[in-house]
N, CA, C and O atoms as a MOPAC input file, in Angstrom:
PM7 MOZYME 1SCF
protein

 N      1.91300 1    15.39900 1    22.80700 1
 C      0.69600 1    14.67700 1    23.12900 1
 C      0.67700 1    13.20300 1    22.40000 1
 O      0.51200 1    13.09500 1    21.18500 1
 N      0.86000 1    12.10500 1    23.25600 1
 C      1.24800 1    10.87800 1    22.52700 1
 C     -0.09600 1    10.05900 1    22.31100 1
 O     -1.06300 1    10.04100 1    23.07200 1
 N      0.07500 1     9.29800 1    20.95000 1
 C     -0.83800 1     8.53300 1    20.58500 1
 C     -1.02900 1     7.55600 1    21.11900 1
 O     -0.01300 1     6.93300 1    21.42700 1
 N     -2.52500 1     6.87100 1    21.53200 1
 C     -2.47900 1     5.66000 1    22.12400 1
 C     -1.89500 1     4.16300 1    20.81600 1
 O     -1.73000 1     4.20000 1    19.59700 1
 N     -1.76000 1     3.17400 1    21.69800 1
 C     -0.83100 1     2.06500 1    20.71000 1
 C     -1.93500 1     1.33600 1    20.30300 1
 O     -1.82000 1     0.70200 1    19.25400 1
 N     -3.26800 1     1.27900 1    21.07900 1
 C     -4.23100 1     0.77300 1    20.46800 1
 C     -5.43700 1     1.16700 1    21.21900 1
 O     -5.36900 1     1.52000 1    22.39600 1
 N     -6.92500 1     1.09300 1    20.32200 1
 C     -7.81400 1     1.74300 1    21.00500 1
 C     -9.16600 1     1.00500 1    20.29500 1
 O     -9.11400 1     0.48300 1    19.18200 1
 N    -10.16700 1     1.04500 1    20.98600 1
 C    -11.34500 1     0.39900 1    20.39900 1
 C    -11.92400 1     1.13700 1    19.00900 1
 O    -11.89500 1     2.35800 1    18.85700 1
 N    -12.30200 1     0.46300 1    18.30300 1
 C    -12.96400 1     0.86700 1    16.94600 1
 C    -14.24000 1     1.33600 1    16.82600 1
 O    -14.71300 1     0.32100 1    16.31400 1
 N    -15.26300 1     2.16800 1    16.91000 1
 C    -16.45300 1     2.16000 1    16.80800 1
 C    -16.95400 1     2.49800 1    15.57800 1
 O    -17.48500 1     3.56900 1    15.28000 1
 N    -16.72500 1     1.33000 1    14.71400 1
 C    -17.17300 1     1.28700 1    13.26700 1
 C    -18.70700 1     1.20800 1    13.18500 1
 O    -19.11300 1     1.99300 1    12.32900 1
 N    -19.31700 1     0.78600 1    13.55700 1
 C    -21.09600 1     0.79300 1    13.48800 1
 C    -21.50800 1     0.66700 1    14.85400 1
 O    -21.11100 1    -0.12400 1    15.71000 1
 N    -22.46400 1     1.67400 1    14.92900 1
 C    -23.51400 1     1.37500 1    16.14700 1
 C    -24.53800 1     0.38300 1    16.05900 1
 O    -24.99100 1     0.00000 1    17.13800 1
 N    -24.98000 1    -0.09100 1    15.06600 1
 C    -26.15100 1    -0.71100 1    14.75500 1
 C    -26.31700 1    -1.84300 1    15.57300 1
 O    -25.32900 1    -2.57000 1    15.67900 1
 N    -27.45100 1    -2.19100 1    16.24200 1
 C    -27.76800 1    -3.30500 1    17.09400 1
 C    -27.13000 1    -4.84800 1    16.17400 1
 O    -26.63100 1    -5.83100 1    16.72100 1
 N    -27.29300 1    -4.69600 1    15.02300 1
 C    -27.20900 1    -5.92800 1    14.41800 1
 C    -25.66900 1    -6.57000 1    14.47500 1
 O    -25.39700 1    -7.76800 1    14.41200 1
 N    -24.66400 1    -5.37600 1    14.62100 1
 C    -23.51300 1    -5.62900 1    14.04400 1
 C    -22.56400 1    -5.94500 1    15.77900 1
 O    -21.99700 1    -5.16900 1    16.54800 1
 N    -22.73400 1    -7.08300 1    15.80000 1
 C    -21.88400 1    -7.35800 1    17.00600 1
 C    -20.40700 1    -7.74000 1    16.86000 1
 O    -19.77900 1    -7.84300 1    17.91300 1
 N    -19.87900 1    -7.92200 1    15.92000 1
 C    -18.54700 1    -8.05900 1    15.55200 1
 C    -17.41700 1    -6.82400 1    16.39900 1
 O    -17.37600 1    -5.64600 1    16.04500 1
 N    -16.83600 1    -7.21700 1    17.18200 1
 C    -16.00500 1    -5.86700 1    17.76300 1
 C    -14.91400 1    -5.50300 1    16.75800 1
 O    -14.44400 1    -6.31800 1    15.96400 1
 N    -14.56700 1    -4.30200 1    16.84000 1
 C    -13.01400 1    -4.12700 1    15.93300 1
 C    -12.25900 1    -3.16300 1    16.80600 1
 O    -12.78600 1    -2.63500 1    17.78500 1
 N    -10.92400 1    -2.92700 1    16.41000 1
 C     -9.98600 1    -2.39200 1    17.41600 1
 C     -9.10500 1    -2.20900 1    16.22700 1
 O     -8.89000 1    -2.88600 1    15.22300 1
 N     -8.59200 1    -0.86500 1    16.75500 1
 C     -7.34200 1    -0.21500 1    15.83500 1
 C     -5.90900 1    -0.50500 1    16.53600 1
 O     -5.94900 1    -0.39200 1    17.76100 1
 N     -4.98300 1    -0.76400 1    16.13100 1
 C     -3.54800 1    -0.96300 1    16.71900 1
 C     -2.65200 1    -0.00800 1    15.78800 1
 O     -2.75800 1     0.17600 1    14.57600 1
 N     -1.96400 1     0.41100 1    16.47400 1
 C     -1.06800 1     1.46200 1    15.73900 1
 C      0.26700 1     1.00400 1    15.72300 1
 O      0.82100 1     0.51500 1    16.70700 1
 N      0.91200 1     1.19200 1    14.35300 1
 C      2.40400 1     0.95200 1    14.02800 1
 C      3.13400 1     1.86500 1    14.35800 1
 O      2.62000 1     2.95600 1    14.60700 1
 N      4.60700 1     1.68100 1    14.46100 1
 C      5.67000 1     2.41100 1    14.58800 1
 C      5.43000 1     3.88500 1    14.01300 1
 O      5.59300 1     4.97100 1    14.56900 1
 N      4.92500 1     3.52900 1    12.52400 1
 C      4.77300 1     4.83000 1    11.63800 1
 C      3.78600 1     5.75600 1    12.00500 1
 O      3.77700 1     6.84900 1    11.44000 1
 N      2.81500 1     5.44500 1    13.00600 1
 C      1.89200 1     6.24100 1    13.28100 1
 C      0.35600 1     5.70900 1    12.67700 1
 O     -0.73700 1     5.78000 1    13.23800 1
 N      0.65700 1     5.22500 1    11.49800 1
 C     -0.54800 1     4.43000 1    11.25500 1
 C     -1.36200 1     3.53800 1    11.95300 1
 O     -0.88300 1     2.86600 1    12.86600 1
 N     -2.89300 1     3.42500 1    11.53600 1
 C     -3.56200 1     2.81300 1    12.75600 1
 C     -4.28200 1     1.83600 1    11.64800 1
 O     -4.65600 1     2.14100 1    10.51600 1
 N     -4.34600 1     0.83900 1    12.17600 1
 C     -4.69600 1    -0.61900 1    11.37500 1
 C     -6.04000 1    -1.38400 1    11.98300 1
 O     -5.86300 1    -2.09400 1    12.97200 1
 N     -7.37400 1    -1.26600 1    11.42900 1
 C     -8.45900 1    -1.82100 1    11.85200 1
 C     -8.25900 1    -3.26200 1    11.84600 1
 O     -7.58000 1    -3.82400 1    10.98700 1
 N     -8.82200 1    -3.83800 1    12.76100 1
 C     -8.78000 1    -5.33200 1    13.32900 1
 C     -9.90600 1    -5.91500 1    13.60600 1
 O    -10.50600 1    -5.32700 1    14.50500 1
 N    -10.60200 1    -7.11200 1    13.07700 1
 C    -11.56700 1    -7.69100 1    13.77200 1
 C    -11.09800 1    -8.48000 1    14.98800 1
 O     -9.93900 1    -8.88400 1    15.08500 1
 N    -11.98700 1    -8.67600 1    15.86600 1
 C    -11.65800 1    -9.27400 1    16.80100 1
 C    -12.36600 1   -10.29600 1    17.05800 1
 O    -13.59100 1   -10.18500 1    17.09800 1
 N    -11.83800 1   -11.30700 1    17.24800 1
 C    -12.61500 1   -12.87100 1    17.51400 1
 C    -11.97500 1   -13.54900 1    18.73700 1
 O    -10.76800 1   -13.40000 1    18.92900 1
 N    -12.78900 1   -14.34900 1    19.64500 1
 C    -12.10600 1   -15.01700 1    20.32200 1
 C    -11.19900 1   -16.16300 1    19.68700 1
 O    -11.14500 1   -16.36400 1    18.47400 1
 N    -10.48200 1   -16.90200 1    20.65700 1
 C     -9.71600 1   -17.91700 1    19.84000 1
 C    -10.28300 1   -19.01000 1    19.76400 1
 O     -9.45900 1   -19.90000 1    19.55100 1
 N    -11.67300 1   -19.50100 1    19.86200 1
 C    -12.10400 1   -20.61800 1    19.34900 1
 C    -13.50700 1   -20.03900 1    18.16500 1
 O    -14.08800 1   -20.76700 1    17.35900 1
 N    -13.71600 1   -18.82400 1    18.35700 1
 C    -14.50700 1   -18.33600 1    17.58800 1
 C    -14.08400 1   -17.91400 1    16.03300 1
 O    -14.75800 1   -17.66200 1    15.03400 1
 N    -12.68600 1   -17.95400 1    16.29100 1
 C    -12.00400 1   -17.37100 1    14.69600 1
 C    -12.03900 1   -18.13100 1    13.32200 1
 O    -11.37800 1   -19.16600 1    13.23800 1
 N    -12.67300 1   -17.74900 1    12.37000 1
 C    -13.31400 1   -18.20800 1    11.01900 1
 C    -11.78700 1   -18.78500 1    10.35200 1
 O    -10.73700 1   -18.33100 1    10.80600 1
 N    -11.78000 1   -19.66800 1     9.40600 1
 C    -11.24500 1   -20.04200 1     8.55500 1
 C    -10.71900 1   -18.64500 1     7.66600 1
 O    -11.63600 1   -17.91500 1     7.28800 1
 N     -9.33300 1   -18.23000 1     7.31200 1
 C     -8.91700 1   -17.32000 1     6.40300 1
 C     -7.85000 1   -17.49600 1     5.69300 1
 O     -6.95000 1   -18.31700 1     5.87300 1
 N     -7.99800 1   -16.46100 1     4.62300 1
 C     -6.58300 1   -16.45100 1     4.00600 1
 C     -5.56000 1   -15.79300 1     4.47500 1
 O     -5.26600 1   -15.75500 1     5.67000 1
 N     -4.79400 1   -15.09100 1     3.34200 1
 C     -3.36000 1   -14.62700 1     3.45700 1
 C     -4.12100 1   -12.79800 1     4.61400 1
 O     -4.75900 1   -11.84100 1     4.17500 1
 N     -3.72300 1   -13.02600 1     5.78900 1
 C     -4.14500 1   -11.85000 1     6.81200 1
 C     -2.78000 1   -11.53600 1     7.52400 1
 O     -1.74500 1   -12.20200 1     7.48600 1
 N     -3.02800 1   -10.37900 1     8.17100 1
 C     -2.13000 1   -10.21500 1     9.11400 1
 C     -3.01900 1   -10.30800 1    10.48000 1
 O     -4.24700 1   -10.23600 1    10.52200 1
 N     -2.13700 1   -10.48400 1    11.58700 1
 C     -2.90000 1   -10.82700 1    13.00400 1
 C     -2.13100 1   -10.48700 1    13.91300 1
 O     -0.92800 1   -10.44900 1    13.65200 1
 N     -2.59100 1   -10.14700 1    15.22700 1
 C     -1.91300 1    -9.94500 1    16.48400 1
 C     -2.89600 1   -11.22200 1    17.46400 1
 O     -4.12200 1   -11.33000 1    17.50700 1
 N     -2.15100 1   -11.82000 1    17.96600 1
 C     -2.47300 1   -12.27000 1    18.85100 1
 C     -2.35500 1   -11.82500 1    20.64800 1
 O     -1.31000 1   -11.59600 1    21.25700 1
 N     -3.77200 1   -11.79900 1    21.20700 1
 C     -3.91000 1   -10.43400 1    22.27000 1
 C     -4.55100 1   -11.52800 1    23.60900 1
 O     -5.48200 1   -12.32100 1    23.47100 1
 N     -3.82000 1   -11.30900 1    24.77000 1
 C     -4.32500 1   -11.63600 1    25.95100 1
 C     -5.08500 1   -10.32000 1    26.28500 1
 O     -4.54300 1    -9.22100 1    26.39900 1
 N     -6.39200 1   -10.57200 1    26.42400 1
 C     -7.48200 1    -9.97000 1    27.33400 1
 C     -7.71700 1   -10.39800 1    28.63400 1
 O     -8.13700 1   -11.50400 1    28.97400 1
 N     -7.37300 1    -9.30200 1    29.45400 1
 C     -7.31500 1    -9.32100 1    30.81300 1
 C     -8.84500 1    -9.32200 1    31.30300 1
 O     -9.69200 1    -8.87800 1    30.52700 1
 N     -9.15600 1    -9.71600 1    32.32600 1
 C    -10.61400 1    -9.48600 1    32.99900 1
 C    -11.04400 1    -8.08900 1    33.27800 1
 O    -12.25400 1    -7.86200 1    33.27600 1
 N    -10.14600 1    -7.05500 1    33.53500 1
 C    -10.42300 1    -5.63100 1    33.36700 1
 C    -10.25800 1    -4.83400 1    32.15800 1
 O    -10.18700 1    -3.60500 1    32.14600 1
 N    -10.19200 1    -5.72900 1    30.97300 1
 C    -10.59800 1    -5.27600 1    29.51900 1
 C     -9.33400 1    -5.33800 1    29.06400 1
 O     -9.19600 1    -5.78500 1    27.92600 1
 N     -8.11100 1    -4.91500 1    29.82200 1
 C     -6.88100 1    -4.63300 1    29.08800 1
 C     -6.45200 1    -5.63200 1    28.17600 1
 O     -6.46800 1    -6.83800 1    28.42100 1
 N     -5.98100 1    -4.98600 1    26.87400 1
 C     -5.58400 1    -5.83900 1    26.03400 1
 C     -3.91500 1    -5.87400 1    25.96000 1
 O     -3.35800 1    -4.78600 1    25.81600 1
 N     -3.30000 1    -6.77600 1    26.02800 1
 C     -1.87900 1    -6.86000 1    25.40300 1
 C     -1.33600 1    -7.78600 1    24.32800 1
 O     -1.64700 1    -8.97400 1    24.24500 1
 N     -0.45700 1    -7.11900 1    23.46600 1
 C     -0.25800 1    -7.62800 1    22.52500 1
 C      0.83800 1    -8.92000 1    22.97300 1
 O      1.69800 1    -8.74300 1    23.83600 1
 N      0.64300 1   -10.35200 1    22.17800 1
 C      1.46200 1   -11.26400 1    22.42300 1
 C      2.84500 1   -11.74800 1    21.50500 1
 O      4.00300 1   -12.07900 1    21.76100 1
 N      1.84600 1   -11.54800 1    20.06800 1
 C      2.62600 1   -11.54200 1    18.71000 1
 C      1.81000 1   -11.17100 1    17.83100 1
 O      0.58100 1   -11.15100 1    17.89000 1
 N      2.61900 1   -10.81700 1    16.85200 1
 C      2.27700 1    -9.93600 1    15.47000 1
 C      2.96300 1   -10.80500 1    14.45400 1
 O      4.09100 1   -11.28400 1    14.57600 1
 N      2.10200 1   -10.95900 1    13.38300 1
 C      2.21700 1   -11.79900 1    12.18100 1
 C      1.46800 1   -11.72900 1    10.91500 1
 O      0.60200 1   -10.89800 1    10.64200 1
 N      1.85900 1   -12.62000 1    10.22600 1
 C      0.72900 1   -12.59300 1     9.01600 1
 C      0.80900 1   -14.20700 1     8.61800 1
 O      1.86700 1   -14.81700 1     8.76900 1
 N     -0.32800 1   -14.82300 1     8.12300 1
 C     -0.49700 1   -16.13900 1     7.39300 1
 C      0.05700 1   -16.03700 1     6.40900 1
 O      0.22900 1   -14.90200 1     5.96400 1
 N      0.49100 1   -17.04600 1     5.77500 1
 C      1.28000 1   -17.57500 1     4.68600 1
 C      0.63400 1   -18.65600 1     3.63600 1
 O      0.83700 1   -18.74300 1     2.42500 1
 N      0.04800 1   -19.21000 1     4.22200 1
 C     -0.26000 1   -20.83900 1     3.36900 1
 C     -1.66600 1   -20.46500 1     2.78300 1
 O     -2.65200 1   -19.98600 1     3.34200 1
 N     -1.43100 1   -20.86100 1     1.38600 1
 C     -2.77900 1   -20.58600 1     0.48500 1
 C     -3.82700 1   -21.69400 1     1.18300 1
 O     -4.87300 1   -21.57900 1     0.54400 1
 N     -3.97200 1   -22.54800 1     2.04600 1
 C     -4.83100 1   -23.22600 1     2.26500 1
 C     -5.21400 1   -22.81700 1     3.76900 1
 O     -4.36100 1   -22.77500 1     4.65500 1
 N     -6.48800 1   -22.53800 1     3.96900 1
 C     -7.49700 1   -21.41600 1     4.76300 1
 C     -7.22600 1   -21.96700 1     6.07000 1
 O     -6.84000 1   -21.25600 1     6.99900 1
 N     -7.48400 1   -23.65900 1     6.20800 1
 C     -7.91500 1   -24.57400 1     7.45900 1
 C     -6.06600 1   -24.36200 1     8.10100 1
 O     -5.85100 1   -24.11900 1     9.28800 1
 N     -4.99600 1   -24.50200 1     7.12900 1
 C     -3.73900 1   -24.49000 1     7.63800 1
 C     -3.04000 1   -23.11400 1     8.69500 1
 O     -2.19700 1   -23.13400 1     9.59300 1
 N     -3.90800 1   -21.91700 1     8.03300 1
 C     -3.67000 1   -20.71500 1     8.41800 1
 C     -4.40900 1   -20.81300 1     9.90700 1
 O     -3.84700 1   -20.42400 1    10.93100 1
 N     -5.43500 1   -21.25200 1     9.89200 1
 C     -6.50800 1   -21.27800 1    11.45600 1
 C     -5.69600 1   -21.87900 1    12.14400 1
 O     -5.24000 1   -21.34300 1    13.15400 1
 N     -5.31800 1   -23.15200 1    11.75600 1
 C     -4.62400 1   -24.15500 1    12.66000 1
 C     -3.32800 1   -23.71800 1    13.54400 1
 O     -2.98200 1   -23.90300 1    14.71100 1
 N     -2.60500 1   -22.82700 1    12.04400 1
 C     -1.18200 1   -22.10600 1    13.03800 1
 C     -1.82900 1   -21.09100 1    13.88700 1
 O     -1.45800 1   -21.14500 1    15.05900 1
 N     -2.56200 1   -20.32200 1    13.65500 1
 C     -3.30000 1   -19.09900 1    14.58400 1
 C     -3.43400 1   -19.74500 1    15.84100 1
 O     -2.80600 1   -19.35600 1    16.82600 1
 N     -4.19500 1   -20.68300 1    15.86800 1
 C     -4.93600 1   -21.51000 1    17.27000 1
 C     -3.83700 1   -21.87000 1    17.88000 1
 O     -3.70800 1   -21.27700 1    18.95200 1
 N     -2.93000 1   -22.65400 1    17.61600 1
 C     -1.83100 1   -23.32500 1    17.82300 1
 C     -0.66500 1   -22.35000 1    18.59000 1
 O     -0.16900 1   -22.58600 1    19.69200 1
 N     -0.39700 1   -21.32000 1    17.80600 1
 C      0.40100 1   -19.96300 1    18.44700 1
 C     -0.26000 1   -19.54900 1    19.33600 1
 O      0.29500 1   -19.73400 1    20.41900 1
 N     -1.16600 1   -19.08400 1    19.40100 1
 C     -2.26200 1   -18.46900 1    20.57600 1
 C     -1.82700 1   -19.28800 1    21.98300 1
 O     -1.08300 1   -18.95300 1    22.90500 1
 N     -2.60300 1   -20.48900 1    21.74900 1
 C     -2.64400 1   -21.33400 1    22.66200 1
 C     -1.13800 1   -21.29000 1    23.42900 1
 O     -1.07200 1   -20.91600 1    24.60000 1
 N     -0.16500 1   -21.62200 1    22.82300 1
 C      0.92800 1   -21.80100 1    23.17800 1
 C      1.09000 1   -20.52400 1    24.17600 1
 O      1.20400 1   -20.66100 1    25.39400 1
 N      1.08700 1   -19.06500 1    23.40500 1
 C      1.33600 1   -18.02100 1    23.98600 1
 C      0.47400 1   -17.36100 1    25.42300 1
 O      0.84400 1   -16.55000 1    26.27200 1
 N     -0.79100 1   -18.09900 1    25.24700 1
 C     -1.80800 1   -17.85200 1    26.42300 1
 C     -2.76300 1   -16.63100 1    25.47500 1
 O     -3.43700 1   -15.83900 1    26.13300 1
 N     -2.77700 1   -16.55800 1    24.38400 1
 C     -3.89100 1   -15.53900 1    23.81200 1
 C     -5.39600 1   -16.07400 1    24.10100 1
 O     -5.65300 1   -17.27400 1    24.19600 1
 N     -6.18400 1   -15.23100 1    24.20600 1
 C     -7.74500 1   -15.40200 1    23.96400 1
 C     -8.25300 1   -14.89200 1    23.41200 1
 O     -9.48100 1   -14.92900 1    23.48900 1
 N     -7.52200 1   -14.01500 1    22.41400 1
 C     -8.29400 1   -12.99900 1    21.27000 1
 C     -7.26400 1   -13.46800 1    20.30100 1
 O     -6.13200 1   -13.92400 1    20.45800 1
 N     -8.07400 1   -13.19600 1    19.13600 1
 C     -6.89600 1   -13.06000 1    17.49400 1
 C     -7.53400 1   -11.93300 1    16.89200 1
 O     -8.72700 1   -11.96900 1    16.58800 1
 N     -6.75700 1   -10.86000 1    16.68800 1
 C     -7.34900 1    -9.63300 1    16.00600 1
 C     -7.00100 1    -9.82700 1    14.53500 1
 O     -5.78000 1    -9.72900 1    14.41600 1
 N     -7.46800 1   -10.01300 1    13.62700 1
 C     -7.44400 1   -10.04200 1    11.86600 1
 C     -7.19200 1    -8.81400 1    11.45100 1
 O     -7.58400 1    -7.91700 1    12.19700 1
 N     -6.78000 1    -8.58700 1    10.70900 1
 C     -6.25800 1    -7.24700 1     9.77700 1
 C     -6.56800 1    -7.78100 1     8.48900 1
 O     -5.66500 1    -8.42800 1     7.95900 1
 N     -8.10000 1    -7.60000 1     7.60500 1
 C     -7.98300 1    -8.36500 1     6.39100 1
 C     -8.04400 1    -7.42400 1     4.97400 1
 O     -8.48500 1    -7.75200 1     3.87300 1
 N     -7.40000 1    -6.05000 1     5.43300 1
 C     -7.25200 1    -5.15600 1     4.25400 1
 C     -6.06800 1    -5.22700 1     3.21800 1
 O     -5.97400 1    -4.81900 1     2.06100 1
 N     -5.17200 1    -5.91400 1     4.07900 1
 C     -3.96400 1    -5.84400 1     3.00200 1
 C     -4.17800 1    -6.76500 1     2.10100 1
 O     -4.65400 1    -7.83500 1     2.47900 1
 N     -3.88400 1    -6.56100 1     0.74800 1
 C     -4.14400 1    -7.17900 1    -0.36500 1
 C     -2.81500 1    -8.00100 1    -0.92800 1
 O     -2.93100 1    -9.05700 1    -1.55000 1
 N     -1.76000 1    -7.48700 1    -0.68200 1
 C     -0.61400 1    -8.30500 1    -1.07900 1
 C      0.21900 1    -9.12100 1    -0.06100 1
 O     -0.11900 1    -9.10100 1     1.12200 1
 N      1.18200 1    -9.76400 1    -0.42500 1
 C      2.05300 1   -10.60500 1     0.23900 1
 C      3.06800 1    -9.21800 1     0.91300 1
 O      3.33200 1    -9.12400 1     2.11200 1
 N      3.50500 1    -8.28000 1    -0.08900 1
 C      4.51900 1    -7.38300 1    -0.01100 1
 C      3.83900 1    -6.11700 1     1.42600 1
 O      4.36100 1    -5.51600 1     2.36500 1
 N      2.70600 1    -6.21200 1     0.95800 1
 C      1.64900 1    -5.10300 1     1.98800 1
 C      1.48200 1    -5.50700 1     3.25400 1
 O      1.70400 1    -4.76100 1     4.20800 1
 N      0.97300 1    -7.03400 1     3.40000 1
 C      1.07500 1    -7.76100 1     4.72600 1
 C      2.57100 1    -7.91800 1     5.35400 1
 O      2.72500 1    -8.24700 1     6.53000 1
 N      3.53900 1    -7.68700 1     4.57300 1
 C      4.93200 1    -7.83200 1     5.39000 1
 C      5.15000 1    -6.56700 1     5.79600 1
 O      5.80400 1    -6.46200 1     6.83300 1
 N      4.72300 1    -5.40000 1     5.17900 1
 C      5.10000 1    -3.97000 1     5.82800 1
 C      4.15300 1    -3.67000 1     6.99900 1
 O      4.66000 1    -3.15500 1     7.99600 1
 N      2.91400 1    -3.91700 1     6.99500 1
 C      2.07200 1    -4.18000 1     7.98200 1
 C      2.67200 1    -4.66300 1     9.20100 1
 O      2.95500 1    -3.94400 1    10.16000 1
 N      2.87000 1    -5.99800 1     9.12500 1
 C      3.74600 1    -6.75800 1     9.96300 1
 C      4.62100 1    -6.15800 1    10.54800 1
 O      4.24500 1    -6.02800 1    11.71300 1
 N      5.94200 1    -5.54900 1    10.35100 1
 C      6.92900 1    -5.20100 1    10.45900 1
 C      6.56800 1    -3.57200 1    11.12700 1
 O      7.40800 1    -2.97400 1    11.80100 1
 N      5.69300 1    -3.20300 1    10.92800 1
 C      5.17700 1    -1.78100 1    11.21300 1
 C      4.33700 1    -2.10300 1    12.58600 1
 O      4.45000 1    -1.33700 1    13.54300 1
 N      3.77900 1    -2.86700 1    12.63100 1
 C      2.79500 1    -3.22000 1    14.13300 1
 C      3.91000 1    -3.83800 1    14.81700 1
 O      4.22900 1    -3.20600 1    15.82400 1
 N      4.48200 1    -4.69000 1    14.63400 1
 C      5.59300 1    -5.54700 1    15.29700 1
 C      6.72400 1    -4.40300 1    16.01900 1
 O      7.07900 1    -4.52100 1    17.19200 1
 N      7.12500 1    -3.49700 1    15.28000 1
 C      7.94800 1    -2.52000 1    16.08000 1
 C      7.07600 1    -1.78500 1    16.86400 1
 O      7.75100 1    -1.33800 1    17.79100 1
 N      6.06800 1    -1.47200 1    16.95800 1
 C      5.41800 1    -0.36900 1    17.76200 1
 C      4.93100 1    -1.35900 1    18.98000 1
 O      5.13800 1    -1.06200 1    20.15700 1
 N      4.21200 1    -2.66000 1    18.55100 1
 C      3.35800 1    -3.11000 1    19.61500 1
 C      4.57200 1    -3.99500 1    20.51700 1
 O      4.60200 1    -3.90300 1    21.74400 1
 N      5.49700 1    -4.80000 1    19.80200 1
 C      6.40400 1    -5.65700 1    20.46400 1
 C      7.87700 1    -4.96100 1    20.75000 1
 O      8.63800 1    -5.45800 1    21.58000 1
 N      8.16500 1    -3.96900 1    20.12300 1
 C      9.07900 1    -3.29100 1    20.16800 1
 C     10.50000 1    -4.27100 1    18.96700 1
 O     11.69800 1    -4.00400 1    19.05900 1
 N     10.03300 1    -5.15400 1    18.14600 1
 C     11.08900 1    -5.80200 1    17.77700 1
 C     10.63200 1    -5.39200 1    16.04200 1
 O      9.55400 1    -5.03900 1    15.56400 1
 N     12.26300 1    -5.67300 1    15.29000 1
 C     12.28700 1    -5.71800 1    14.14400 1
 C     11.80500 1    -6.77800 1    13.19900 1
 O     12.58100 1    -7.70300 1    13.44200 1
 N     11.40200 1    -6.98100 1    12.74100 1
 C     10.67400 1    -8.32400 1    11.84700 1
 C     11.73800 1    -7.86500 1    10.43200 1
 O     11.87200 1    -6.91500 1     9.66100 1
 N     12.50700 1    -9.56800 1    10.75800 1
 C     13.73300 1    -9.39600 1     9.58500 1
 C     12.98200 1    -9.98700 1     8.49000 1
 O     12.05800 1   -10.79100 1     8.61400 1
 N     13.46100 1    -9.51300 1     7.39500 1
 C     13.07600 1   -10.30300 1     6.11600 1
 C     14.58100 1   -11.12200 1     5.51000 1
 O     15.76900 1   -10.83800 1     5.65800 1
 N     13.87200 1   -12.26200 1     4.77000 1
 C     15.48500 1   -12.63700 1     4.46000 1
 C     15.38100 1   -12.91500 1     3.09000 1
 O     14.47500 1   -13.56900 1     2.57500 1
 N     16.65900 1   -12.22400 1     2.31500 1
 C     16.80200 1   -12.09400 1     1.09300 1
 C     17.57200 1   -13.48700 1     0.78900 1
 O     18.47700 1   -13.81900 1     1.55600 1
 N     17.29200 1   -14.16600 1    -0.12200 1
 C     17.75200 1   -15.35100 1    -1.00300 1
 C     18.01500 1   -15.28300 1    -2.17600 1
 O     17.37100 1   -14.79500 1    -3.10500 1
 N     19.74900 1   -16.17300 1    -2.12600 1
 C     20.60700 1   -16.11100 1    -3.71600 1
 C     20.47000 1   -17.29300 1    -3.93800 1
 O     20.77400 1   -18.13300 1    -3.09100 1
 N     19.89700 1   -17.66100 1    -5.33700 1
 C     19.86900 1   -18.89900 1    -5.91400 1
 C     20.99800 1   -19.81600 1    -5.74500 1
 O     22.15000 1   -19.40100 1    -5.86800 1
 N     20.73900 1   -21.02100 1    -5.47400 1
 C     21.77100 1   -21.88700 1    -5.47100 1
 C     22.82500 1   -21.89000 1    -6.57500 1
 O     24.04700 1   -21.96700 1    -6.44500 1
 N     22.01200 1   -21.77700 1    -7.82300 1
 C     22.91800 1   -21.67200 1    -8.79600 1
 C     23.26000 1   -20.45900 1    -9.38000 1
 O     22.83300 1   -20.19600 1   -10.50400 1
 N     24.05600 1   -19.59100 1    -8.70000 1
 C     24.61200 1   -18.43400 1    -8.70300 1
 C     25.43900 1   -18.13200 1    -9.86300 1
 O     25.97000 1   -17.02500 1    -9.95300 1
 N     25.61200 1   -19.13700 1   -10.87400 1
 C     26.65200 1   -18.88200 1   -11.66300 1
 C     28.24100 1   -19.24700 1   -11.57600 1
 O     28.96000 1   -19.20700 1   -12.57500 1
 N     28.77900 1   -19.65700 1   -10.10100 1
 C     29.83100 1   -19.80900 1    -9.65400 1
 C     30.23800 1   -20.93600 1   -10.18200 1
 O     29.35300 1   -21.67600 1   -10.61200 1
 N     31.68200 1   -21.38700 1   -10.30000 1
 C     32.14700 1   -22.45900 1   -11.08400 1
 C     32.04400 1   -23.32100 1    -9.51800 1
 O     31.95800 1   -22.89400 1    -8.36700 1
 N     32.10200 1   -24.78200 1   -10.11300 1
 C     32.30900 1   -25.66100 1    -9.07300 1
 C     34.12800 1   -26.19800 1    -8.93900 1
 O     34.87500 1   -26.61800 1    -9.82300 1
 N     34.36800 1   -25.97900 1    -7.56500 1
 C     35.62000 1   -26.27500 1    -7.54800 1
 C     35.92600 1   -27.45700 1    -6.40700 1
 O     35.43600 1   -27.49500 1    -5.27800 1
 N     36.95600 1   -28.50500 1    -7.05100 1
 C     36.90100 1   -29.44800 1    -6.70400 1
 C     38.34500 1   -29.61400 1    -6.02500 1
 O     39.37500 1   -29.33700 1    -6.64000 1
 N     38.33600 1   -30.04800 1    -4.81800 1
 C     39.94700 1   -30.47700 1    -4.52900 1
 C     40.08600 1   -31.65200 1    -4.69900 1
 O     41.19000 1   -32.17300 1    -4.54000 1

């Protein structure tokens, strides 16, 4: 039996809770809870994971991009998300607030991107410019 790649999350049935939630599943099988925001109602946010989503009239949700915010400035993160979402045609932003470290956010991004978009997130390894090698002049 296959498990769904995404599903609505019924976190609370109380009338005063109107913010929708949604689960997205990673390649590992892990489910990640996301808070769903319409594109222009998304609040300022610190470093989080996100999925930019196109929700069709029939309610079908299609992930268009998976990523994470990286700026320490909340307003820059929001501006980046809105710009990227508009360019892709997304009308919802799904935010995963629960990853607490950069390393955890990178792992969540890689897991979700692999399952939802079929892509591998490459991480760059940097070597310091001053690696101890001697300068050679010709």
